[in-house]
C-alpha positions as CSV (number, residue, x, y, z in Angstrom):
1,X,-25.5,24.8,33.6
2,X,-22.4,25.5,35.7
3,X,-20.1,28.0,34.2
4,X,-16.5,26.8,34.4
5,X,-15.1,30.1,33.0
6,X,-13.0,31.7,35.8
7,X,-10.5,34.4,36.0
8,X,-6.8,33.3,35.5
9,X,-5.4,32.0,38.7
10,X,-8.8,31.7,40.3
11,X,-9.7,28.3,41.7
12,X,-13.1,26.8,40.9
13,X,-15.5,26.3,43.9
14,X,-16.1,22.9,45.4
15,X,-19.2,22.2,43.2
16,X,-17.3,23.0,40.0
17,X,-14.3,20.8,41.1
18,X,-16.6,17.9,41.8
19,X,-18.3,18.2,38.4
20,X,-15.0,18.6,36.7
21,X,-13.6,15.6,38.5
22,X,-16.6,13.4,37.5
23,X,-16.3,14.5,33.9
24,X,-12.6,13.5,33.8
25,X,-13.4,10.2,35.4
26,X,-16.0,9.5,32.8
27,X,-13.8,10.7,29.9
28,X,-10.2,9.8,30.7
29,X,-9.2,10.0,27.1
30,X,-9.5,13.8,27.2
31,X,-6.3,13.9,29.2
32,X,-4.6,10.9,27.6
33,X,-5.0,12.2,24.1
34,X,-3.7,15.7,25.0
35,X,0.0,15.1,25.5
36,X,0.6,18.8,26.4
37,X,-2.1,18.8,29.1
38,X,-0.9,15.4,30.4
39,X,2.7,16.6,30.6
40,X,1.6,19.8,32.4
41,X,-0.4,17.8,34.9
42,X,2.4,15.4,35.5
43,X,4.8,18.2,36.2
44,X,8.5,18.4,36.0
45,X,10.9,15.8,37.3
46,X,11.8,15.7,40.9
47,X,14.7,17.7,42.4
48,X,18.2,16.5,42.0
49,X,19.2,13.6,44.1
50,X,15.6,12.3,44.4
51,X,14.5,9.2,42.4
52,X,11.1,10.1,41.0
53,X,9.8,6.8,39.5
54,X,6.5,8.4,38.8
55,X,8.2,10.8,36.4
56,X,9.9,8.0,34.6
57,X,6.6,6.2,34.2
58,X,4.9,9.3,32.9
59,X,7.6,9.9,30.4
60,X,7.4,6.3,29.2
61,X,3.6,6.7,28.8
62,X,4.0,10.0,26.9
63,X,6.5,8.3,24.6
64,X,4.1,5.4,24.0
65,X,1.2,7.8,23.3
66,X,3.3,9.7,20.7
67,X,4.4,6.4,19.1
68,X,0.8,5.1,18.9
69,X,-0.3,8.4,17.2
70,X,2.5,8.1,14.7
71,X,1.5,4.5,13.9
72,X,-2.1,5.5,13.5
73,X,-1.2,8.3,11.1
74,X,1.0,5.8,9.1
75,X,-1.8,3.3,9.0
76,X,-4.3,5.9,7.9
77,X,-1.9,7.2,5.2
78,X,-1.3,3.6,4.0
79,X,-5.0,2.9,3.8
80,X,-5.6,6.1,1.8
81,X,-2.8,5.1,-0.6
82,X,-4.3,1.6,-1.0
83,X,-7.8,3.0,-1.7
84,X,-6.4,5.5,-4.3
85,X,-4.5,2.6,-6.0
86,X,-7.6,0.4,-5.9
87,X,-9.7,3.2,-7.5
88,X,-7.1,3.7,-10.3
89,X,-6.9,0.0,-10.9
90,X,-10.7,-0.3,-11.2
91,X,-10.8,2.6,-13.6
92,X,-8.0,1.0,-15.6
93,X,-9.7,-2.4,-15.8
94,X,-12.8,-0.7,-17.0
95,X,-10.8,0.9,-19.8
96,X,-9.5,-2.6,-20.7
97,X,-13.1,-3.6,-21.4
98,X,-13.1,-1.0,-24.2
99,X,-10.2,-2.8,-26.1
100,X,-11.6,-4.6,-29.1
101,X,-8.5,-6.4,-30.2
102,X,-5.0,-7.4,-29.3
103,X,-3.5,-4.2,-30.8
104,X,-5.7,-2.1,-28.6
105,X,-4.8,-4.2,-25.5
106,X,-1.1,-3.9,-26.3
107,X,-1.3,-0.1,-26.6
108,X,-3.3,0.1,-23.3
109,X,-0.8,-2.1,-21.4
110,X,2.2,-0.2,-22.8
111,X,1.0,3.4,-22.5
112,X,-1.9,3.6,-20.1
113,X,-1.3,0.9,-17.6
114,X,2.0,2.3,-16.1
115,X,0.4,5.6,-15.0
116,X,-2.8,3.9,-13.8
117,X,-0.9,1.3,-11.7
118,X,1.9,3.6,-10.6
119,X,4.8,1.7,-12.3
120,X,7.2,2.3,-15.1
121,X,6.9,-0.9,-17.1
122,X,4.0,-3.3,-17.8
123,X,4.8,-6.4,-19.8
124,X,2.7,-9.5,-20.7
125,X,4.4,-12.7,-21.8
126,X,2.8,-15.7,-23.4
127,X,4.7,-19.0,-23.7
128,X,5.0,-20.2,-27.2
129,X,4.0,-17.3,-29.4
130,X,1.4,-14.6,-30.2
131,X,-0.4,-13.7,-33.4
132,X,1.1,-10.2,-33.2
133,X,3.7,-9.1,-35.7
134,X,4.7,-5.9,-33.9
135,X,3.9,-5.2,-30.2
136,X,5.0,-2.9,-27.4
137,X,3.9,-4.8,-24.3
138,X,2.7,-8.3,-25.3
139,X,5.5,-10.7,-26.1
140,X,6.1,-14.3,-26.7
141,X,8.5,-16.2,-24.4
142,X,10.0,-19.6,-24.0
143,X,8.2,-22.4,-22.2
144,X,9.0,-22.5,-18.5
145,X,9.5,-18.8,-18.0
146,X,6.7,-18.5,-15.4
147,X,7.8,-21.6,-13.6
148,X,11.4,-20.4,-13.5
149,X,10.5,-17.0,-12.0
150,X,7.6,-18.1,-9.8
151,X,8.3,-21.7,-8.9
152,X,5.2,-23.2,-7.4
153,X,3.7,-19.8,-6.4
154,X,1.1,-17.8,-8.3
155,X,2.7,-14.4,-7.9
156,X,5.9,-12.7,-6.7
157,X,6.8,-9.2,-5.4
158,X,10.3,-8.1,-4.6
159,X,13.7,-7.0,-5.9
160,X,14.4,-7.4,-9.6
161,X,17.8,-9.0,-10.4
162,X,19.7,-7.2,-13.1
163,X,19.7,-10.2,-15.5
164,X,16.0,-10.8,-15.1
165,X,15.2,-7.1,-15.4
166,X,17.0,-6.8,-18.7
167,X,15.4,-10.0,-20.0
168,X,11.8,-8.9,-19.1
169,X,12.0,-5.1,-19.5
170,X,15.1,-4.4,-21.6
171,X,16.6,-2.2,-18.9
172,X,17.5,-2.3,-15.2
173,X,14.5,-1.9,-12.8
174,X,14.6,-1.8,-9.0
175,X,11.7,-4.1,-8.1
176,X,8.7,-5.8,-9.8
177,X,5.5,-7.8,-9.3
178,X,4.8,-10.9,-11.3
179,X,1.6,-12.9,-11.7
180,X,1.0,-16.1,-13.5
181,X,-1.8,-16.2,-16.1
182,X,-3.5,-19.1,-18.0
183,X,-4.8,-18.3,-21.4
184,X,-6.5,-21.1,-23.4
185,X,-4.3,-23.7,-21.7
186,X,-1.1,-21.7,-22.2
187,X,0.9,-20.2,-19.3
188,X,1.7,-16.6,-19.3
189,X,3.1,-13.9,-17.1
190,X,2.0,-10.4,-16.2
191,X,4.9,-8.3,-15.1
192,X,4.9,-4.8,-13.5
193,X,8.2,-3.1,-12.8
194,X,9.3,0.0,-10.9
195,X,12.6,1.9,-10.8
196,X,12.4,2.1,-6.9
197,X,13.9,-0.9,-5.2
198,X,11.3,-0.8,-2.3
199,X,8.1,-0.2,-4.3
200,X,7.5,-4.0,-4.4
201,X,8.7,-6.1,-1.5
202,X,8.4,-9.6,-0.1
203,X,5.1,-10.2,1.8
204,X,3.3,-7.4,0.0
205,X,-0.4,-7.9,-0.7
206,X,-1.1,-9.0,-4.3
207,X,-4.9,-8.7,-4.5
208,X,-4.8,-5.7,-6.9
209,X,-2.1,-7.4,-9.0
210,X,-4.2,-10.6,-9.3
211,X,-7.4,-8.7,-10.0
212,X,-5.7,-7.0,-13.0
213,X,-4.1,-10.2,-14.2
214,X,-7.5,-12.0,-14.2
215,X,-9.1,-9.2,-16.2
216,X,-6.3,-9.3,-18.8
217,X,-6.4,-13.1,-18.8
218,X,-10.1,-13.1,-19.8
219,X,-9.6,-10.7,-22.7
220,X,-6.7,-12.7,-24.0
221,X,-8.5,-16.0,-23.7
222,X,-11.4,-14.6,-25.8
223,X,-9.2,-13.3,-28.6
224,X,-6.6,-16.1,-28.7
225,X,-9.4,-18.7,-28.7
226,X,-10.8,-17.0,-31.8
227,X,-7.5,-17.1,-33.6
């Protein structure tokens, strides 16, 4: 094996240079991914009064490399956050399976769901009425509430208007996520609210929201059908 270890300032011999050149040709990412090395190889800009287009191109490429690295880190952070939320949601839905009546479900939605789903408020509305006398999270609502808030859509994520916020949550919230549910032929609404205005935004994926809504929907359907 050729030893590339040389004294500082000493140039490698012709054999070493040829091998090193071949290695760099076969592995160009070694230089591309090392911005410090790439900058050192590229060298400083040309002397004053000389237009060095190569320097401009190199600087542009270095900027693009840094930007791509930042985007990759942002994508990785977002993916980790989504995986963590999915894991918490799955654990929460499993805990829902342990609820044996509406009171237990109401307690879980009011006190356990916010922490599990990373929000401040969780509310469940059923058009018409519910058999519950006192509840924290499950409430009756007028007919047409889901259609008024969702239109023809199945769900919504975005800013929460002050009037809507006070109607649904009793206080001002920054943003919320809504999902339509169907329980024994009755329309309902699962609502998650956050104080931050940008936690829920238009175009956001709603797979986790719908997964939670379908689990709640099945529990309610079983108990309300029995009553």
